[in-house]
N, C-alpha and C positions, 0 to 999 in steps of 0.2 A: 237835649239830644233825643227827642222823642221820635224815633223812626224804627222801621222794621229791619232787622239784621238777619241775613241768611246764614245759617250755621251748617257747614259741611263737615261730615265725619269721614275721613280717609282711612279705610278699615285695615288694610294690610300691606299695600305697596308690593314691591318686588325685591326689596333689599334683603341682605343676609341677617335678618332679625329673629328668625324663628327659634334659634338656639339661645337667644338672649332674654326671651320672655315667653312663658307658657301661655300668655294671653293672645299672642299673635295668631289669628285664624289662618288655617291652611286649606282645609277641604271646602268644597262648595257649601256644605251644610254649616260648617263653622263660620264661614264668611257671611252667609245669609243670616245666620243667627245673630251675629254681631251687628249687621245692618238693621235688622228688626229691632234689636235692643237699643241701638243708637237712636232710631226713629222714635221709639217709645219714650226715650229720654228727652226728646225734643229736637233732634236734628232735622233740618229742612231737606238736606241732600245727603245721600250716601255715595261716596266715591269708591269705585270698585276696581281692584286688580284681582286676578286669580293666580293660584300657585299650583305647581305640579304636586299631586297628592303624595307621590313617593319621595321626592327630593326636597319639597318645600320651596323650591326656587320659582321665580316668576315664570308665567306661562302665557302663550297666546292661544291656547286651545279654546276654540269656539264652544265646544261642548261644556266646558267648565263654566264659561260665562253664561251659557244658556240655562244651566241648572241654578246658578246663583240668582239670576234675574227671575226665573220662574218662582223660586221659593219666596223671594221678596214680594213679587207682585201678587202671589197667592195668600199673603199674610194679612193681618188685620191693620197694617199701617201702609201709608202711601207716600213715602219720601220720593223726591225726584231722584232718578237713577242717573248717575254720572259714571260712565265707563272710561277707563283709560284707553287712549289710542296711541300711547307712547312706546309700547313694547315693539321691538323689531328695529331699534336704532342703535344697538350696542355693538361697538367695534373695539376689539382688543388687538393691539399691534405689538409686534416684536420690536423693541426699541433699537435693537442692533440690525434688524432687517425689516424696515417699516412697510415693505410691500407684503409681508407675511402676516396673516391673521392668526391670532392665538385662540385657544379654547375659551369659550364664553361668548364669542362673537355671535350675535343674532341680528342680522342685518337684512331687512327686506324693504321693498319700495313703499312709498307712502300709501298707496291704495291697499296693499296687502295688510297693512297695519289696521285697516278698517273692517276686516272681515266680520268680526263680531258685531260691529256697529251696523253694518249692512243688514245683518239678519235680525238683530234684536231691537233696533231703532230706539235707543234710550232717549231721554229728553236732552241729555248733555253728554258730550264726549270731549276729552282733552285733545289738544294739539300743541305739541312742544315747539315753540317758535324760534328755534335756532340750535345750532350745533354747540357742543360744550365739552371742554376737558373735564371729565367726570371724576373728581377725586384724584388721589395719588396714583402713581403707576402709569399705565399706558392705555387706559380706557377713554374712548371718545364717544359721546352721544352724537349721532348724525341726524340732522334734520335740515336739509338744504332749502333755499328759496323755491326751487322747482318742485321739490317734494311737497312743500307747505302749500303752495298755490294749488297744486293738483288735489291734495287732500282736502283743503278748505272748500274748493269748488264742489267736491263730491259730498262732503258733510252738509253743505247748504242744500244740494239736491235732495238729500235724504230727509230734510226737515229737522235735523238735529242741531242743537245749539253748541257751537264749539266754545269750550273754555280754553282760552289761549294762555298757555303756561309760559310765564316770563321769568327767565333765569338770570337775565342781565339787561342792561339798557339797550344793547343792540337788538336783542329779541323784541323789546318793546317798540323800537323804531320800526322793525319789519312788520310786527303785528299791526301797527298803525297804517302802514302801507297797504296791507291786505284789506283793512277797513276802508281806506280811501278808494281802493280798486273795486269795491262792491262785493268782495268774496265773503264777507261776514255780515249776516243779517243783523239789523238793529234789534235791541241795543247790544253792542259788543260786550262780551264778558271776558275779563282779564283775571288771571290768577298770578299775583306777584309773589314769587317764590324766593325766600331769603335764607341764606345760610348753607346752600348746597355747594360744596367745594367743586369747582371753582367758578361759581356764578356770583350773584350779588351777595355781599356780606350782610349780616344782620346789623342794620344801621338805620335809625329812625330818620336821619337826614336824607339818606338815599331813598328810603321809601317815600318821603315827601316829594323828592325830585321826580320819582317815577310817577307818582299820582299827578303831578303837575304836567306830565307828558300825555296823559290820557285825553282822548277826544271828548268833546261835550256829549253828555248823555250816556257815557259808558258806565257799566256796572263792574265793580271789581272786588276781589277778595285778596287777602294776603295771609301768608303763614310763614312761620319760622320753625326750624327743626330743633330737636333736642330740648335742652333746658329753657330755650327761648320761646317754646311753643305757646305756653299759657300767657306769659306777659305780652306776647305779640297779639293775642286776642284783643287786649285793651288798646294796643297801638293802632291796630287796624280800624277798630271802631272809632277811635278818637279822630282819625283822619277821614272818616266817612265811608269806610269799606265794610265788607262782609268778612266772615272769619272761617277758618278751617282748623280742625284739630283731628287727632286720631293716631293710631299706632303705626301708620305708614311713616310718620315724621317724628314720633317721640314715644318712648316706652314707659315714661314715669309720670305719676301724678304729683309727686314731690320727691325730694332727695331720698333715694333708697326704697321708695314705695312704687312698685310696678302697677301700672294702670290697666284698666279695660277701656274699650272704646266708649262704652256707655258712661263710665266715670269721667273721661275727658270731655265728653259732650256735656254732661251735667255741669262740670266746672266752667266750661266756656259759656254756657247759658247764664250761669250765675254772674260771671264777669260782665256779660252784655247787659244784664238787668241792673247791676250795680252802677253802670255808667249811664243809666237813664233811658236805655233803649229797650226794645222788646224783640223777641225772636219771631221771625216769619214762619208761619205754618207752611207746609208744602204748597198749598193752594195760593197762599200769599206770595211765596217765592216764584211760583209760576207766573203770577201777575206781574211781579217786578221784572222778570226776565222775558215777559211777553211770550210765554210758552203755553201751548195747549196740553191738556192732560192726556197722557197716553192711555189707550184702551187696555 
C-alpha cells in the first residue's frame, strides 16, 4: 500500500465543545496557532471554522476568517487551507408550530454562505451535499439542490476546489449528479462523513458501499466522530482514501486523555505509516488534487 495519503486536521468546528475541552481553539489567534502546529506535525490540509470570541459559538464573520487565514499564510508552514462553507444552514423549528423558527436558527442562501470564500479564495472549501435531521430535537440542516447547484457553480468560477461533504447515500447520489453536470472540476473531492446523527452510521460495510458509488478518478476522504475517529483513519486508508482527524470531530487521544490537534495529527500520521503508506506534503496534496498553489 505504497501511496500518498492526504491528512486533514479539522481544528475546531462549530459544535458545543468549548466547555468540554480546554484545547478547543476559539479566537483567531488560537485557531491559527493550532493550524500551524498541526501543519508542523505533518498535516497536509487544515480545515477551518471560526468562532465568536465572546460566546465560543460558530460564526460566519468574514473578519474572523480573514485573520486566521492571514496568520496561517504568514507563518513558516504552507498547508492547504480548507474553509468551511457550511455555516448558515441551521434551522431550529418549534415542533408544536413548525412554521415558527426557534433561537439558534442561522439560515441564509447558498451564495451568502460563500462570503469568506469570495474574499479569501482558499484552495478548498466545503459544500454540504444535502439536508439532514441534525441530531435529537428539532434542528434541521438545510442544503437544497437549487442552493447546491448555485453554490457549486460559483465555487467553480472562483477557482476553489469544493470538498463535497457526504452525510448519507442520498447526498452522494446528488454529488455525483453535480459531477455529471460539470459543476465540479476534476478530480472531484468527496468527504464521507460517518457517525453524525442522523446521517450515515459508522459502519465499514456502508463506507465500502459509498466508495463503490464514487465516479472514476475521484479523490475521497472519510472520517468518523468521537471514539471512532482514530480507528477510522485505518479504515479509510485500507479502502484507498485519505483521512481527517481533529478536535472538530473528537476531543480525546485515548480514553480519558484529552487531545490537542497536533497530537491527533501525529497519531493519524503514525497509523498511515504503520499501514505502509506515506503522508502527502502540502505540495504533493496540491498535485493529487490538481490545485495551483495560492499566492
